[in-house]
N, CA, C and O atoms as a Maestro MAE file, in Angstrom:
{
 s_m_m2io_version
 :::
 2.0.0
}

f_m_ct {
 s_m_title
 :::
 protein
 m_atom[324] {
  # First column is atom index #
  i_m_mmod_type
  r_m_x_coord
  r_m_y_coord
  r_m_z_coord
  i_m_residue_number
  s_m_chain_name
  s_m_pdb_residue_name
  s_m_pdb_atom_name
  i_m_atomic_number
  :::
  1 25 -8.966 4.735 -2.959 1 A "MET " " N  " 7
  2 3 -8.201 3.535 -3.217 1 A "MET " " CA " 6
  3 2 -9.116 2.313 -2.926 1 A "MET " " C  " 6
  4 15 -10.334 2.430 -2.789 1 A "MET " " O  " 8
  5 25 -8.477 1.179 -2.843 2 A "GLY " " N  " 7
  6 3 -9.212 -0.018 -2.639 2 A "GLY " " CA " 6
  7 2 -9.670 -0.234 -1.229 2 A "GLY " " C  " 6
  8 15 -9.080 0.296 -0.287 2 A "GLY " " O  " 8
  9 25 -10.729 -1.015 -1.073 3 A "LYS " " N  " 7
  10 3 -11.206 -1.325 0.261 3 A "LYS " " CA " 6
  11 2 -10.762 -2.693 0.735 3 A "LYS " " C  " 6
  12 15 -10.758 -2.944 1.940 3 A "LYS " " O  " 8
  13 25 -10.391 -3.582 -0.161 4 A "GLY " " N  " 7
  14 3 -10.002 -4.936 0.258 4 A "GLY " " CA " 6
  15 2 -8.526 -5.167 0.030 4 A "GLY " " C  " 6
  16 15 -7.868 -4.424 -0.698 4 A "GLY " " O  " 8
  17 25 -8.019 -6.198 0.656 5 A "ILE " " N  " 7
  18 3 -6.626 -6.507 0.551 5 A "ILE " " CA " 6
  19 2 -6.289 -6.858 -0.878 5 A "ILE " " C  " 6
  20 15 -5.148 -6.670 -1.300 5 A "ILE " " O  " 8
  21 25 -7.250 -7.364 -1.640 6 A "GLY " " N  " 7
  22 3 -6.988 -7.723 -3.023 6 A "GLY " " CA " 6
  23 2 -6.487 -6.546 -3.856 6 A "GLY " " C  " 6
  24 15 -5.801 -6.728 -4.861 6 A "GLY " " O  " 8
  25 25 -6.842 -5.338 -3.421 7 A "SER " " N  " 7
  26 3 -6.403 -4.169 -4.167 7 A "SER " " CA " 6
  27 2 -4.897 -3.891 -3.922 7 A "SER " " C  " 6
  28 15 -4.295 -3.133 -4.682 7 A "SER " " O  " 8
  29 25 -4.311 -4.458 -2.929 8 A "PHE " " N  " 7
  30 3 -2.917 -4.260 -2.647 8 A "PHE " " CA " 6
  31 2 -2.078 -4.955 -3.668 8 A "PHE " " C  " 6
  32 15 -1.079 -4.398 -4.122 8 A "PHE " " O  " 8
  33 25 -2.440 -6.139 -4.045 9 A "ALA " " N  " 7
  34 3 -1.550 -6.942 -4.876 9 A "ALA " " CA " 6
  35 2 -2.449 -7.762 -5.827 9 A "ALA " " C  " 6
  36 15 -2.764 -8.923 -5.566 9 A "ALA " " O  " 8
  37 25 -2.837 -7.131 -6.910 10 A "PRO " " N  " 7
  38 3 -3.661 -7.834 -7.884 10 A "PRO " " CA " 6
  39 2 -2.971 -9.136 -8.365 10 A "PRO " " C  " 6
  40 15 -1.789 -9.104 -8.707 10 A "PRO " " O  " 8
  41 25 -3.669 -10.239 -8.395 11 A "GLY " " N  " 7
  42 3 -3.106 -11.492 -8.846 11 A "GLY " " CA " 6
  43 2 -2.428 -12.288 -7.753 11 A "GLY " " C  " 6
  44 15 -2.029 -13.429 -7.986 11 A "GLY " " O  " 8
  45 25 -2.287 -11.731 -6.590 12 A "VAL " " N  " 7
  46 3 -1.691 -12.473 -5.517 12 A "VAL " " CA " 6
  47 2 -2.811 -13.107 -4.678 12 A "VAL " " C  " 6
  48 15 -3.713 -12.427 -4.190 12 A "VAL " " O  " 8
  49 25 -2.715 -14.429 -4.532 13 A "THR " " N  " 7
  50 3 -3.803 -15.147 -3.850 13 A "THR " " CA " 6
  51 2 -3.226 -16.143 -2.844 13 A "THR " " C  " 6
  52 15 -2.015 -16.274 -2.665 13 A "THR " " O  " 8
  53 25 -4.148 -16.823 -2.212 14 A "GLY " " N  " 7
  54 3 -3.781 -17.963 -1.344 14 A "GLY " " CA " 6
  55 2 -2.991 -17.515 -0.117 14 A "GLY " " C  " 6
  56 15 -3.267 -16.483 0.495 14 A "GLY " " O  " 8
  57 25 -2.031 -18.308 0.202 15 A "GLU " " N  " 7
  58 3 -1.246 -18.163 1.465 15 A "GLU " " CA " 6
  59 2 -0.656 -16.722 1.596 15 A "GLU " " C  " 6
  60 15 -0.591 -16.170 2.694 15 A "GLU " " O  " 8
  61 25 -0.248 -16.157 0.495 16 A "ARG " " N  " 7
  62 3 0.362 -14.851 0.530 16 A "ARG " " CA " 6
  63 2 -0.626 -13.743 0.945 16 A "ARG " " C  " 6
  64 15 -0.179 -12.649 1.290 16 A "ARG " " O  " 8
  65 25 -1.904 -13.975 0.927 17 A "MET " " N  " 7
  66 3 -2.885 -12.976 1.215 17 A "MET " " CA " 6
  67 2 -3.483 -13.120 2.623 17 A "MET " " C  " 6
  68 15 -4.405 -12.391 2.988 17 A "MET " " O  " 8
  69 25 -2.946 -14.073 3.413 18 A "ARG " " N  " 7
  70 3 -3.373 -14.195 4.798 18 A "ARG " " CA " 6
  71 2 -3.060 -12.898 5.527 18 A "ARG " " C  " 6
  72 15 -2.015 -12.295 5.279 18 A "ARG " " O  " 8
  73 25 -3.939 -12.451 6.422 19 A "PRO " " N  " 7
  74 3 -3.699 -11.150 7.062 19 A "PRO " " CA " 6
  75 2 -2.361 -11.038 7.767 19 A "PRO " " C  " 6
  76 15 -1.759 -9.964 7.760 19 A "PRO " " O  " 8
  77 25 -1.875 -12.120 8.380 20 A "VAL " " N  " 7
  78 3 -0.594 -12.045 9.062 20 A "VAL " " CA " 6
  79 2 0.517 -11.844 8.091 20 A "VAL " " C  " 6
  80 15 1.474 -11.133 8.397 20 A "VAL " " O  " 8
  81 25 0.432 -12.460 6.887 21 A "VAL " " N  " 7
  82 3 1.471 -12.305 5.875 21 A "VAL " " CA " 6
  83 2 1.423 -10.912 5.303 21 A "VAL " " C  " 6
  84 15 2.478 -10.318 5.077 21 A "VAL " " O  " 8
  85 25 0.239 -10.354 5.056 22 A "VAL " " N  " 7
  86 3 0.119 -8.988 4.544 22 A "VAL " " CA " 6
  87 2 0.644 -7.974 5.611 22 A "VAL " " C  " 6
  88 15 1.352 -7.019 5.290 22 A "VAL " " O  " 8
  89 25 0.280 -8.218 6.837 23 A "ALA " " N  " 7
  90 3 0.747 -7.317 7.887 23 A "ALA " " CA " 6
  91 2 2.289 -7.313 7.995 23 A "ALA " " C  " 6
  92 15 2.918 -6.268 8.157 23 A "ALA " " O  " 8
  93 25 2.857 -8.506 7.899 24 A "ARG " " N  " 7
  94 3 4.333 -8.601 7.992 24 A "ARG " " CA " 6
  95 2 4.964 -7.904 6.773 24 A "ARG " " C  " 6
  96 15 5.967 -7.205 6.915 24 A "ARG " " O  " 8
  97 25 4.398 -8.084 5.612 25 A "ALA " " N  " 7
  98 3 4.950 -7.412 4.401 25 A "ALA " " CA " 6
  99 2 4.772 -5.910 4.536 25 A "ALA " " C  " 6
  100 15 5.661 -5.155 4.141 25 A "ALA " " O  " 8
  101 25 3.671 -5.460 5.071 26 A "PHE " " N  " 7
  102 3 3.425 -3.993 5.241 26 A "PHE " " CA " 6
  103 2 4.463 -3.391 6.183 26 A "PHE " " C  " 6
  104 15 5.041 -2.340 5.908 26 A "PHE " " O  " 8
  105 25 4.696 -4.116 7.355 27 A "ARG " " N  " 7
  106 3 5.660 -3.604 8.331 27 A "ARG " " CA " 6
  107 2 7.067 -3.557 7.733 27 A "ARG " " C  " 6
  108 15 7.875 -2.737 8.168 27 A "ARG " " O  " 8
  109 25 7.383 -4.383 6.777 28 A "ALA " " N  " 7
  110 3 8.698 -4.398 6.194 28 A "ALA " " CA " 6
  111 2 8.916 -3.289 5.182 28 A "ALA " " C  " 6
  112 15 10.051 -3.048 4.771 28 A "ALA " " O  " 8
  113 25 7.864 -2.615 4.774 29 A "LEU " " N  " 7
  114 3 7.991 -1.531 3.820 29 A "LEU " " CA " 6
  115 2 8.740 -0.315 4.502 29 A "LEU " " C  " 6
  116 15 8.718 -0.153 5.722 29 A "LEU " " O  " 8
  117 25 9.385 0.503 3.656 30 A "PRO " " N  " 7
  118 3 9.947 1.723 4.171 30 A "PRO " " CA " 6
  119 2 8.863 2.617 4.782 30 A "PRO " " C  " 6
  120 15 7.704 2.521 4.377 30 A "PRO " " O  " 8
  121 25 9.190 3.450 5.707 31 A "SER " " N  " 7
  122 3 8.210 4.276 6.383 31 A "SER " " CA " 6
  123 2 7.401 5.165 5.429 31 A "SER " " C  " 6
  124 15 6.209 5.379 5.651 31 A "SER " " O  " 8
  125 25 8.038 5.683 4.373 32 A "ALA " " N  " 7
  126 3 7.314 6.517 3.407 32 A "ALA " " CA " 6
  127 2 6.182 5.725 2.724 32 A "ALA " " C  " 6
  128 15 5.092 6.255 2.513 32 A "ALA " " O  " 8
  129 25 6.453 4.432 2.376 33 A "HIS " " N  " 7
  130 3 5.440 3.604 1.763 33 A "HIS " " CA " 6
  131 2 4.304 3.303 2.766 33 A "HIS " " C  " 6
  132 15 3.126 3.348 2.410 33 A "HIS " " O  " 8
  133 25 4.678 2.996 4.025 34 A "ARG " " N  " 7
  134 3 3.644 2.740 4.994 34 A "ARG " " CA " 6
  135 2 2.759 3.981 5.198 34 A "ARG " " C  " 6
  136 15 1.537 3.882 5.305 34 A "ARG " " O  " 8
  137 25 3.398 5.125 5.246 35 A "GLU " " N  " 7
  138 3 2.659 6.396 5.478 35 A "GLU " " CA " 6
  139 2 1.652 6.656 4.365 35 A "GLU " " C  " 6
  140 15 0.502 6.989 4.648 35 A "GLU " " O  " 8
  141 25 2.053 6.513 3.122 36 A "ILE " " N  " 7
  142 3 1.145 6.837 2.045 36 A "ILE " " CA " 6
  143 2 -0.003 5.824 1.913 36 A "ILE " " C  " 6
  144 15 -1.127 6.188 1.564 36 A "ILE " " O  " 8
  145 25 0.298 4.548 2.197 37 A "LEU " " N  " 7
  146 3 -0.749 3.510 2.181 37 A "LEU " " CA " 6
  147 2 -1.717 3.699 3.342 37 A "LEU " " C  " 6
  148 15 -2.915 3.457 3.193 37 A "LEU " " O  " 8
  149 25 -1.204 4.135 4.513 38 A "ALA " " N  " 7
  150 3 -2.057 4.429 5.663 38 A "ALA " " CA " 6
  151 2 -2.993 5.566 5.304 38 A "ALA " " C  " 6
  152 15 -4.183 5.502 5.611 38 A "ALA " " O  " 8
  153 25 -2.496 6.579 4.679 39 A "GLU " " N  " 7
  154 3 -3.331 7.730 4.303 39 A "GLU " " CA " 6
  155 2 -4.429 7.367 3.274 39 A "GLU " " C  " 6
  156 15 -5.586 7.765 3.408 39 A "GLU " " O  " 8
  157 25 -4.041 6.637 2.297 40 A "THR " " N  " 7
  158 3 -4.960 6.413 1.174 40 A "THR " " CA " 6
  159 2 -5.804 5.173 1.285 40 A "THR " " C  " 6
  160 15 -6.991 5.195 0.959 40 A "THR " " O  " 8
  161 25 -5.203 4.079 1.746 41 A "VAL " " N  " 7
  162 3 -5.934 2.784 1.855 41 A "VAL " " CA " 6
  163 2 -6.635 2.661 3.202 41 A "VAL " " C  " 6
  164 15 -7.852 2.477 3.244 41 A "VAL " " O  " 8
  165 25 -5.924 2.754 4.258 42 A "PHE " " N  " 7
  166 3 -6.487 2.512 5.593 42 A "PHE " " CA " 6
  167 2 -7.439 3.637 6.040 42 A "PHE " " C  " 6
  168 15 -8.486 3.369 6.629 42 A "PHE " " O  " 8
  169 25 -7.074 4.868 5.763 43 A "ARG " " N  " 7
  170 3 -7.929 5.988 6.143 43 A "ARG " " CA " 6
  171 2 -8.883 6.346 5.042 43 A "ARG " " C  " 6
  172 15 -9.709 7.244 5.203 43 A "ARG " " O  " 8
  173 25 -8.788 5.658 3.915 44 A "GLU " " N  " 7
  174 3 -9.680 5.800 2.750 44 A "GLU " " CA " 6
  175 2 -9.784 7.242 2.337 44 A "GLU " " C  " 6
  176 15 -10.887 7.733 2.099 44 A "GLU " " O  " 8
  177 25 -8.646 7.951 2.243 45 A "ARG " " N  " 7
  178 3 -8.593 9.316 1.762 45 A "ARG " " CA " 6
  179 2 -8.299 9.295 0.289 45 A "ARG " " C  " 6
  180 15 -7.569 8.436 -0.208 45 A "ARG " " O  " 8
  181 25 -8.882 10.264 -0.414 46 A "SER " " N  " 7
  182 3 -8.570 10.443 -1.818 46 A "SER " " CA " 6
  183 2 -7.165 10.984 -1.980 46 A "SER " " C  " 6
  184 15 -6.577 11.434 -0.997 46 A "SER " " O  " 8
  185 25 -6.601 10.960 -3.172 47 A "VAL " " N  " 7
  186 3 -5.252 11.468 -3.367 47 A "VAL " " CA " 6
  187 2 -5.270 12.969 -3.012 47 A "VAL " " C  " 6
  188 15 -4.291 13.468 -2.458 47 A "VAL " " O  " 8
  189 25 -6.311 13.666 -3.304 48 A "ASN " " N  " 7
  190 3 -6.401 15.085 -2.997 48 A "ASN " " CA " 6
  191 2 -6.359 15.313 -1.479 48 A "ASN " " C  " 6
  192 15 -5.643 16.190 -0.994 48 A "ASN " " O  " 8
  193 25 -7.136 14.511 -0.738 49 A "GLU " " N  " 7
  194 3 -7.152 14.607 0.706 49 A "GLU " " CA " 6
  195 2 -5.797 14.231 1.350 49 A "GLU " " C  " 6
  196 15 -5.321 14.864 2.292 49 A "GLU " " O  " 8
  197 25 -5.217 13.176 0.787 50 A "ALA " " N  " 7
  198 3 -3.877 12.730 1.273 50 A "ALA " " CA " 6
  199 2 -2.824 13.832 1.003 50 A "ALA " " C  " 6
  200 15 -1.952 14.079 1.836 50 A "ALA " " O  " 8
  201 25 -2.917 14.467 -0.137 51 A "ALA " " N  " 7
  202 3 -1.926 15.505 -0.496 51 A "ALA " " CA " 6
  203 2 -2.029 16.656 0.536 51 A "ALA " " C  " 6
  204 15 -1.015 17.160 1.020 51 A "ALA " " O  " 8
  205 25 -3.242 17.045 0.848 52 A "VAL " " N  " 7
  206 3 -3.415 18.135 1.819 52 A "VAL " " CA " 6
  207 2 -2.907 17.648 3.190 52 A "VAL " " C  " 6
  208 15 -2.174 18.382 3.854 52 A "VAL " " O  " 8
  209 25 -3.262 16.478 3.614 53 A "SER " " N  " 7
  210 3 -2.864 15.958 4.911 53 A "SER " " CA " 6
  211 2 -1.313 15.891 4.992 53 A "SER " " C  " 6
  212 15 -0.737 16.251 6.018 53 A "SER " " O  " 8
  213 25 -0.673 15.451 3.957 54 A "LEU " " N  " 7
  214 3 0.777 15.272 3.961 54 A "LEU " " CA " 6
  215 2 1.583 16.535 3.542 54 A "LEU " " C  " 6
  216 15 2.797 16.601 3.729 54 A "LEU " " O  " 8
  217 25 0.858 17.538 2.968 55 A "GLY " " N  " 7
  218 3 1.498 18.767 2.531 55 A "GLY " " CA " 6
  219 2 2.351 18.594 1.292 55 A "GLY " " C  " 6
  220 15 3.388 19.243 1.155 55 A "GLY " " O  " 8
  221 25 1.926 17.727 0.391 56 A "VAL " " N  " 7
  222 3 2.677 17.470 -0.841 56 A "VAL " " CA " 6
  223 2 1.710 17.585 -2.011 56 A "VAL " " C  " 6
  224 15 0.501 17.492 -1.799 56 A "VAL " " O  " 8
  225 25 2.199 17.787 -3.261 57 A "PRO " " N  " 7
  226 3 1.356 17.857 -4.421 57 A "PRO " " CA " 6
  227 2 0.660 16.528 -4.711 57 A "PRO " " C  " 6
  228 15 1.157 15.465 -4.339 57 A "PRO " " O  " 8
  229 25 -0.463 16.594 -5.360 58 A "VAL " " N  " 7
  230 3 -1.287 15.423 -5.720 58 A "VAL " " CA " 6
  231 2 -0.418 14.430 -6.545 58 A "VAL " " C  " 6
  232 15 -0.458 13.220 -6.321 58 A "VAL " " O  " 8
  233 25 0.347 14.968 -7.479 59 A "ASP " " N  " 7
  234 3 1.159 14.023 -8.310 59 A "ASP " " CA " 6
  235 2 2.154 13.233 -7.501 59 A "ASP " " C  " 6
  236 15 2.453 12.087 -7.835 59 A "ASP " " O  " 8
  237 25 2.675 13.825 -6.437 60 A "VAL " " N  " 7
  238 3 3.630 13.141 -5.519 60 A "VAL " " CA " 6
  239 2 2.863 12.002 -4.801 60 A "VAL " " C  " 6
  240 15 3.386 10.897 -4.652 60 A "VAL " " O  " 8
  241 25 1.655 12.276 -4.373 61 A "VAL " " N  " 7
  242 3 0.835 11.260 -3.717 61 A "VAL " " CA " 6
  243 2 0.615 10.096 -4.661 61 A "VAL " " C  " 6
  244 15 0.759 8.940 -4.263 61 A "VAL " " O  " 8
  245 25 0.266 10.384 -5.908 62 A "LYS " " N  " 7
  246 3 -0.032 9.343 -6.899 62 A "LYS " " CA " 6
  247 2 1.216 8.477 -7.130 62 A "LYS " " C  " 6
  248 15 1.122 7.251 -7.188 62 A "LYS " " O  " 8
  249 25 2.375 9.118 -7.261 63 A "LEU " " N  " 7
  250 3 3.606 8.396 -7.468 63 A "LEU " " CA " 6
  251 2 3.964 7.507 -6.274 63 A "LEU " " C  " 6
  252 15 4.357 6.352 -6.435 63 A "LEU " " O  " 8
  253 25 3.819 8.072 -5.081 64 A "ARG " " N  " 7
  254 3 4.120 7.354 -3.826 64 A "ARG " " CA " 6
  255 2 3.207 6.137 -3.696 64 A "ARG " " C  " 6
  256 15 3.673 5.060 -3.326 64 A "ARG " " O  " 8
  257 25 1.933 6.287 -3.988 65 A "VAL " " N  " 7
  258 3 0.999 5.175 -3.894 65 A "VAL " " CA " 6
  259 2 1.401 4.085 -4.852 65 A "VAL " " C  " 6
  260 15 1.457 2.909 -4.490 65 A "VAL " " O  " 8
  261 25 1.681 4.480 -6.075 66 A "TYR " " N  " 7
  262 3 2.131 3.518 -7.099 66 A "TYR " " CA " 6
  263 2 3.376 2.703 -6.631 66 A "TYR " " C  " 6
  264 15 3.428 1.475 -6.693 66 A "TYR " " O  " 8
  265 25 4.379 3.503 -6.156 67 A "GLU " " N  " 7
  266 3 5.606 2.803 -5.693 67 A "GLU " " CA " 6
  267 2 5.353 1.952 -4.485 67 A "GLU " " C  " 6
  268 15 5.916 0.863 -4.375 67 A "GLU " " O  " 8
  269 25 4.517 2.412 -3.562 68 A "ALA " " N  " 7
  270 3 4.235 1.631 -2.340 68 A "ALA " " CA " 6
  271 2 3.489 0.348 -2.636 68 A "ALA " " C  " 6
  272 15 3.773 -0.687 -2.033 68 A "ALA " " O  " 8
  273 25 2.534 0.402 -3.562 69 A "LEU " " N  " 7
  274 3 1.788 -0.778 -3.964 69 A "LEU " " CA " 6
  275 2 2.688 -1.819 -4.665 69 A "LEU " " C  " 6
  276 15 2.548 -3.023 -4.446 69 A "LEU " " O  " 8
  277 25 3.591 -1.339 -5.494 70 A "ARG " " N  " 7
  278 3 4.539 -2.199 -6.150 70 A "ARG " " CA " 6
  279 2 5.463 -2.863 -5.124 70 A "ARG " " C  " 6
  280 15 5.742 -4.059 -5.214 70 A "ARG " " O  " 8
  281 25 5.917 -2.106 -4.182 71 A "ALA " " N  " 7
  282 3 6.799 -2.661 -3.136 71 A "ALA " " CA " 6
  283 2 6.092 -3.660 -2.298 71 A "ALA " " C  " 6
  284 15 6.659 -4.695 -1.948 71 A "ALA " " O  " 8
  285 25 4.827 -3.368 -1.955 72 A "LEU " " N  " 7
  286 3 4.026 -4.344 -1.164 72 A "LEU " " CA " 6
  287 2 3.767 -5.596 -1.997 72 A "LEU " " C  " 6
  288 15 3.835 -6.707 -1.472 72 A "LEU " " O  " 8
  289 25 3.485 -5.440 -3.233 73 A "SER " " N  " 7
  290 3 3.275 -6.617 -4.090 73 A "SER " " CA " 6
  291 2 4.541 -7.449 -4.160 73 A "SER " " C  " 6
  292 15 4.472 -8.676 -4.084 73 A "SER " " O  " 8
  293 25 5.657 -6.834 -4.299 74 A "ALA " " N  " 7
  294 3 6.968 -7.538 -4.337 74 A "ALA " " CA " 6
  295 2 7.215 -8.258 -3.025 74 A "ALA " " C  " 6
  296 15 7.672 -9.401 -3.002 74 A "ALA " " O  " 8
  297 25 6.912 -7.582 -1.949 75 A "ALA " " N  " 7
  298 3 7.114 -8.201 -0.619 75 A "ALA " " CA " 6
  299 2 6.209 -9.441 -0.467 75 A "ALA " " C  " 6
  300 15 6.622 -10.454 0.098 75 A "ALA " " O  " 8
  301 25 4.996 -9.345 -0.972 76 A "LEU " " N  " 7
  302 3 4.060 -10.513 -0.895 76 A "LEU " " CA " 6
  303 2 4.531 -11.632 -1.787 76 A "LEU " " C  " 6
  304 15 4.403 -12.805 -1.435 76 A "LEU " " O  " 8
  305 25 5.078 -11.286 -2.947 77 A "GLU " " N  " 7
  306 3 5.570 -12.314 -3.828 77 A "GLU " " CA " 6
  307 2 6.716 -13.054 -3.147 77 A "GLU " " C  " 6
  308 15 6.799 -14.280 -3.219 77 A "GLU " " O  " 8
  309 25 7.617 -12.292 -2.472 78 A "THR " " N  " 7
  310 3 8.753 -12.910 -1.802 78 A "THR " " CA " 6
  311 2 8.251 -13.784 -0.642 78 A "THR " " C  " 6
  312 15 8.798 -14.855 -0.380 78 A "THR " " O  " 8
  313 25 7.220 -13.320 0.034 79 A "ALA " " N  " 7
  314 3 6.656 -14.092 1.190 79 A "ALA " " CA " 6
  315 2 6.055 -15.415 0.696 79 A "ALA " " C  " 6
  316 15 6.011 -16.399 1.433 79 A "ALA " " O  " 8
  317 25 5.606 -15.422 -0.529 80 A "GLY " " N  " 7
  318 3 4.951 -16.645 -1.062 80 A "GLY " " CA " 6
  319 2 5.949 -17.665 -1.571 80 A "GLY " " C  " 6
  320 15 5.522 -18.736 -2.002 80 A "GLY " " O  " 8
  321 25 7.198 -17.418 -1.552 81 A "ARG " " N  " 7
  322 3 8.194 -18.342 -2.054 81 A "ARG " " CA " 6
  323 2 8.658 -19.317 -1.028 81 A "ARG " " C  " 6
  324 15 9.505 -20.162 -1.318 81 A "ARG " " O  " 8
  :::
 }
 m_bond[323] {
  # First column is bond index #
  i_m_from
  i_m_to
  i_m_order
  :::
  1 1 2 1
  2 2 3 1
  3 3 4 2
  4 3 5 1
  5 5 6 1
  6 6 7 1
  7 7 8 2
  8 7 9 1
  9 9 10 1
  10 10 11 1
  11 11 12 2
  12 11 13 1
  13 13 14 1
  14 14 15 1
  15 15 16 2
  16 15 17 1
  17 17 18 1
  18 18 19 1
  19 19 20 2
  20 19 21 1
  21 21 22 1
  22 22 23 1
  23 23 24 2
  24 23 25 1
  25 25 26 1
  26 26 27 1
  27 27 28 2
  28 27 29 1
  29 29 30 1
  30 30 31 1
  31 31 32 2
  32 31 33 1
  33 33 34 1
  34 34 35 1
  35 35 36 2
  36 35 37 1
  37 37 38 1
  38 38 39 1
  39 39 40 2
  40 39 41 1
  41 41 42 1
  42 42 43 1
  43 43 44 2
  44 43 45 1
  45 45 46 1
  46 46 47 1
  47 47 48 2
  48 47 49 1
  49 49 50 1
  50 50 51 1
  51 51 52 2
  52 51 53 1
  53 53 54 1
  54 54 55 1
  55 55 56 2
  56 55 57 1
  57 57 58 1
  58 58 59 1
  59 59 60 2
  60 59 61 1
  61 61 62 1
  62 62 63 1
  63 63 64 2
  64 63 65 1
  65 65 66 1
  66 66 67 1
  67 67 68 2
  68 67 69 1
  69 69 70 1
  70 70 71 1
  71 71 72 2
  72 71 73 1
  73 73 74 1
  74 74 75 1
  75 75 76 2
  76 75 77 1
  77 77 78 1
  78 78 79 1
  79 79 80 2
  80 79 81 1
  81 81 82 1
  82 82 83 1
  83 83 84 2
  84 83 85 1
  85 85 86 1
  86 86 87 1
  87 87 88 2
  88 87 89 1
  89 89 90 1
  90 90 91 1
  91 91 92 2
  92 91 93 1
  93 93 94 1
  94 94 95 1
  95 95 96 2
  96 95 97 1
  97 97 98 1
  98 98 99 1
  99 99 100 2
  100 99 101 1
  101 101 102 1
  102 102 103 1
  103 103 104 2
  104 103 105 1
  105 105 106 1
  106 106 107 1
  107 107 108 2
  108 107 109 1
  109 109 110 1
  110 110 111 1
  111 111 112 2
  112 111 113 1
  113 113 114 1
  114 114 115 1
  115 115 116 2
  116 115 117 1
  117 117 118 1
  118 118 119 1
  119 119 120 2
  120 119 121 1
  121 121 122 1
  122 122 123 1
  123 123 124 2
  124 123 125 1
  125 125 126 1
  126 126 127 1
  127 127 128 2
  128 127 129 1
  129 129 130 1
  130 130 131 1
  131 131 132 2
  132 131 133 1
  133 133 134 1
  134 134 135 1
  135 135 136 2
  136 135 137 1
  137 137 138 1
  138 138 139 1
  139 139 140 2
  140 139 141 1
  141 141 142 1
  142 142 143 1
  143 143 144 2
  144 143 145 1
  145 145 146 1
  146 146 147 1
  147 147 148 2
  148 147 149 1
  149 149 150 1
  150 150 151 1
  151 151 152 2
  152 151 153 1
  153 153 154 1
  154 154 155 1
  155 155 156 2
  156 155 157 1
  157 157 158 1
  158 158 159 1
  159 159 160 2
  160 159 161 1
  161 161 162 1
  162 162 163 1
  163 163 164 2
  164 163 165 1
  165 165 166 1
  166 166 167 1
  167 167 168 2
  168 167 169 1
  169 169 170 1
  170 170 171 1
  171 171 172 2
  172 171 173 1
  173 173 174 1
  174 174 175 1
  175 175 176 2
  176 175 177 1
  177 177 178 1
  178 178 179 1
  179 179 180 2
  180 179 181 1
  181 181 182 1
  182 182 183 1
  183 183 184 2
  184 183 185 1
  185 185 186 1
  186 186 187 1
  187 187 188 2
  188 187 189 1
  189 189 190 1
  190 190 191 1
  191 191 192 2
  192 191 193 1
  193 193 194 1
  194 194 195 1
  195 195 196 2
  196 195 197 1
  197 197 198 1
  198 198 199 1
  199 199 200 2
  200 199 201 1
  201 201 202 1
  202 202 203 1
  203 203 204 2
  204 203 205 1
  205 205 206 1
  206 206 207 1
  207 207 208 2
  208 207 209 1
  209 209 210 1
  210 210 211 1
  211 211 212 2
  212 211 213 1
  213 213 214 1
  214 214 215 1
  215 215 216 2
  216 215 217 1
  217 217 218 1
  218 218 219 1
  219 219 220 2
  220 219 221 1
  221 221 222 1
  222 222 223 1
  223 223 224 2
  224 223 225 1
  225 225 226 1
  226 226 227 1
  227 227 228 2
  228 227 229 1
  229 229 230 1
  230 230 231 1
  231 231 232 2
  232 231 233 1
  233 233 234 1
  234 234 235 1
  235 235 236 2
  236 235 237 1
  237 237 238 1
  238 238 239 1
  239 239 240 2
  240 239 241 1
  241 241 242 1
  242 242 243 1
  243 243 244 2
  244 243 245 1
  245 245 246 1
  246 246 247 1
  247 247 248 2
  248 247 249 1
  249 249 250 1
  250 250 251 1
  251 251 252 2
  252 251 253 1
  253 253 254 1
  254 254 255 1
  255 255 256 2
  256 255 257 1
  257 257 258 1
  258 258 259 1
  259 259 260 2
  260 259 261 1
  261 261 262 1
  262 262 263 1
  263 263 264 2
  264 263 265 1
  265 265 266 1
  266 266 267 1
  267 267 268 2
  268 267 269 1
  269 269 270 1
  270 270 271 1
  271 271 272 2
  272 271 273 1
  273 273 274 1
  274 274 275 1
  275 275 276 2
  276 275 277 1
  277 277 278 1
  278 278 279 1
  279 279 280 2
  280 279 281 1
  281 281 282 1
  282 282 283 1
  283 283 284 2
  284 283 285 1
  285 285 286 1
  286 286 287 1
  287 287 288 2
  288 287 289 1
  289 289 290 1
  290 290 291 1
  291 291 292 2
  292 291 293 1
  293 293 294 1
  294 294 295 1
  295 295 296 2
  296 295 297 1
  297 297 298 1
  298 298 299 1
  299 299 300 2
  300 299 301 1
  301 301 302 1
  302 302 303 1
  303 303 304 2
  304 303 305 1
  305 305 306 1
  306 306 307 1
  307 307 308 2
  308 307 309 1
  309 309 310 1
  310 310 311 1
  311 311 312 2
  312 311 313 1
  313 313 314 1
  314 314 315 1
  315 315 316 2
  316 315 317 1
  317 317 318 1
  318 318 319 1
  319 319 320 2
  320 319 321 1
  321 321 322 1
  322 322 323 1
  323 323 324 2
  :::
 }
}
């Protein structure tokens, strides 16, 4: 996955990307979204590695990452209003 915060929410800039704002948006996510982002983004695991770690199929990891990133992006958009 991405190494920088910019990979969380493409096109989101400025105030909404301050670490405190991102952290607040991350904490507001459902636990399943936080878990998958922790596995793939923060621990820098591939989808294959995350699938093994979580005991789920690779396609499930891909879907969860997609949904989690969309939710985080939406939370950051809301924080910027």
